[in-house]
N, C-alpha and C positions, 0 to 999 in steps of 0.2 A: 463453414467456419466452426471450429470447436469452441467450447466455453471459455477456455484459458485464452485463446486468441481473441475472442470477443472482449473479455474483461480486460486484457492487455491494450486493446485499442481504445478502451473506454476513455473519453476526453472531458468528462465533467468534472466538477470541483470535488476532489477527494484529497484527505489528508494523506500522508505516507502510510501511517497505521492502516487507515480505512482502504487504500489500494491494495496494501499487503494481505489484508484479510479477503478482500474480494478475488484477488488472484489465487488464494489458498483454497477458497471454496470452488472457483471454477476449475482448479487443477484436479480437484477431487469429484467433480461433478460427473455423474453417471447419466449420459444422454438417454439410455434406453429406459431408465427410470425417471428421468426428469428432476433428479435431485442429488444433493450430496448430503453426508451424514457424518462428518468428523466432530469430535467432542472439541470443547473449548480448549482443552489442554493441548491436544493434537494440533489444533491452528496455532496455538501459542508456541508449541515446540517448532513447527514449520517456520513461523514468521519470526521468531525469537522476540516476541513481544510477551509483556506479562498478560496472564489470563484475564485481568481486569481491564486491560487496554483493548484486549480481543472483544471482551463484552460490550464495551463503550462503542468500539468501531462497528460492531455488528448492529447495534442499536442505531447508529448513524446511518449505515447502509439500508437498514429496513425502513427508517423514516423517510428517505429519498425513493424507496420502491426498487432498489437495485436487489435486494435480497429479502425474501419471505421466509420466516422462521416459524417452524412448527415444532412445539415442544413434545416429546416422546416420553413414554413410561415403559418399563419393562413389565414382564408378567406379575411380578411381585408388587407393582405400582410405585416402584422406585424410578426416579429421573434417570434417563440415560441420554445419549447425544441427541441433538435437535436434527430435525430434517430442514434443509435449506433448498429453497428453489430460487432461480434466477429469472423473475418474470420478464425481464426485457431481452433476455437471450433467446434466440430462436435457432434451433439446430436446422441448417439449411437442407440437411439430407432427410429431415422427418417429413412424412407425407403432410399435405396440406390440411386433410381432414383429421389429424391426430389431436385429440383434445388437450393432450399435456403441451401442445406446442401450437396455440392459435395462431392464425395468419396475422 
């Protein structure tokens, strides 16, 4: 199952904006790297939500453990897009001993 199908099948309690943000992260998820890295602006553009709503939705998703957020900096030390992991998603094609995808 790919990350987008996993997110689409999620049946937990999420608001419409939270689901839209989760689907966008999952759609941009790179299985080989185990992460996605779109900016808040990109997510806002994809979902047609405001940047502030994206940030609030990301905080909610993070608080329930659906998304892990790691802040990144460029070489000059300026903030850049975050890294996003989906800790509950497991790529079924990944080897069992792959540390990015624990069993």
